[in-house]
N, C-alpha and C positions, 0 to 999 in steps of 0.2 A: 907707446903704452907706458903707463906709470903705475906703481903699486899703491894700493889703498893705504897701507901703513905709511908710506912716504908722504902722502898728502895729509894724512890725519895727524902725523907726529911732528911736522916741522913746517915753518913758513917757507923754507927753501923748496920743500916738496910742492907746496902750492905754486910757487914761482915757476918751477919746472913744468907743472901741469898747465898753467896759463900760457907758457911759451909754446907748448905743443898745440894748444887750441888756436893760438894766434898764428902759428906757422902753417898749420895744415887745415884749420877750420873744424877739426874734430879731434877727439882723443878717447881711447879706451882706458879703463882703470881695472887692473887685475886684482884678484884676491879680495874682492869686496864681500863682506858677509851678505848672504842672500835674504836680507830683510828690508822692509821699508824704512825702519828707523836708521839703519846704517847708511842707506842710500840718501836719506834726507840729511843726515849729518855730513856726508860727503859733499853734497851740493851746497850746503851752508858754509863750507870752507871758502867758497868764493864770495858769496853775498847772501842777502835775504832772498827767500823764494817769493817770486812775484805771484800775487793772487789775480785770478781772472774769473770769468763767469763759470769756469769749471772748478773753481776753488783754488787752493794753494798747491801743496804737495799732492800728487795724485797716485792712486792705487786702484787699478781697474781691470776688468775683463771685457771681452767682446759681447756685452749684454745689452747694448744700446741704452744703458742707463742715462747717457747723454746722447742727444740726437746729433751725432757726428760720425763721420766715416771711420775715425780712429777707433770707435767703439764697436766696430764690426769685424768680420773676418775677410772682407774683400780685399783685393789688391789695391794699392794706392800709388798713383804716379808720383814722380818727383815734384815736391812742392815745398814752400816755406810756410810756417805757421803764422797765424794772427795778422794776415795782411789787412784785415778789417780794423786793426787798431791804428790810431794815429802814430803811435810809437810801437812797432812790432817787438815782440820779445827778442832778447839778444841770444841767450844760451838756453839750450834745452837738453835735459838728460832723460835717457831711456834705460831702464834696468829690467830685463826679463827675469822674473822670479821663478816662473814655472811654465811648462808647456806639456800638457798631458793628453793622451788619447788622440794624437793627431800629428801632423807634420806641416812643413811649409813655413811661411812667414819670414822669409829672408829679408833683411833690411837693405835698402838701397840708399846710397849717398851719391850726390852729384855736386862737384865743385862749381857753383854758380859763377864765380869770378873767371874760372877757366873757360866755361861755356860762353860767357859774355865776350871774352877776349877773342874766341874763335868767331863769334858772330860779327864783331867789329871788323875783323880781318876779311871775312868772306862776304859780308853783306853790310857795309857801313851805313847804308840808308836805313836798313832795318834796325840797326843799333840806335841810330838817331831817333827813330820813331818810338822805340821802346824806352828811350831815355827822356822823352818829352811829352808824349800823350799820357794824360792822367787817367787811371783806371778806377772806376767806382767799385767798391767791395763791401761786403756785408756778411754778418752772421745772424741767422734768424731761424735756425732749426728747432730751438728749444722754446717751450711755452713761456711767454712773458719776457723773452729776451730778443732784442733787435739791436745789433751793434754796427755802426758805421763810423769810419774815421772822420775827424773834423774836416778834412779835405782829402780828395783822391790824390794818389801818387803814381808816378810811372813804375814800370817793372824794374828798371835800372835807375838807381839813385846815386848821385855823385856829390862829392864834397864841394861846398859852395866856393871855396877858395882855391883848392889845388886841382879840382876837376877829377880827382881819383874816384873810381867806383867804390862805394862804401856799403851798398845795400842792394840786395835782390829781393823783390817782393813778387812772388809767383805762386798762385794757387787758383787754378781754373775753376775749382768747385766753389770758391768764395767770391768769384768775380761777378759783377753785375754787367749789364750791357754798356757798351761804349757810347758816350754822348755824341750825337751828330751835330752839335753846335747849332741848334736852331734849324736844322734841315738845310743849311746852305750847301752849295755845291762843294765848297772847300771843306766843309765839315764831313760830308759824305765821303769824299775822296780820302780824307784823313782817317776815317774809320776803316775804309777798305785797306789802306796802307797798314793800319795797326794789325788787322787780322792776317795779312800777308806776312808781316814781320813776326807775329806770334807763331805762325806755322814754321817759319825758319828757326825760331828759337826752340820750339819743342823738338824739331828734328835733331838739333844739336844736343839737347838734353838727353835724347834717346839713343845717341850714338854709343855703340858698345864700349868704345875706349873712354867714354866719359862716365860710365856707370860702374860703381863699386858696390858689389854685393857681398854681404857677410851675414851669417846667422848669429843673432844675439844668443848669448848663453848666460845662465845664472852665474853670478859672481863677477861678471865683466860688464859693468855699466858703460854706456856710450854717451858722450856729451858732444853736442854740435854747436857751431856758430850759426844761428838761424838767419843771420843777415847775409851769410855767404853760402852755406851748404844746404842744398835741397835734400829732402829725405822722402822715402816711400817704403813700400814693402810688397812682397808677393802675397797672394792669398794663402790662407792656412786653414787647416782643419783642427778639430779638438778645442781645448780650452787653454788660453794663455792668460797669465797674470802678469801685468806690467806695472811698474811704478816709476816715478820721476817727478819732474817739475821744470818750471821756467826760472 
């Protein structure tokens, strides 16, 4: 964790913050004023805020103003955001501004790189499948909006030169059906292999030792590396106000 003033007052503070994100895939920031403007200024210490079909900096409650599960109070399994973009967002910040008349809503983090390492060790064939079979994705819940990437990508994406795992793309709610490659026997077998590999992947994601649960609190924003860390939440009651951005 690093302090809000450290990040806002010096470039060295920004450097330390980025190191934490690089090292662990996420970071908390303490003593942040509980306002959208302070949170936005904090996020802009790294770079510009990326605009999407949800807008730029967001400030929302669970009112379904956007047709997305994030705008509900239901539990969300571990996932990464914007798998339907050709270039998924890199960093994402959450700042719980308030939670009234209810409880729940603990945040879930899972290190996707660690989970992938476990999968590669325990089921190398499944790792190969999730690294090569391309998965169609889409976002089409809001009126007038339908987004698909320029081309589908695997769940596990690697550096083209070093072969290092650099990106996890996993959101079962935004996934379309897997292409059977013209209905060929090889295509059908490949699809069956993908679903079997996906089951093994999800089993690892849900292992207790891979899940980190923490209740977000006002004044302590959380930022994650969306290419590495999957996030989710438990269901909640009451009204929560959240702000942040990509």
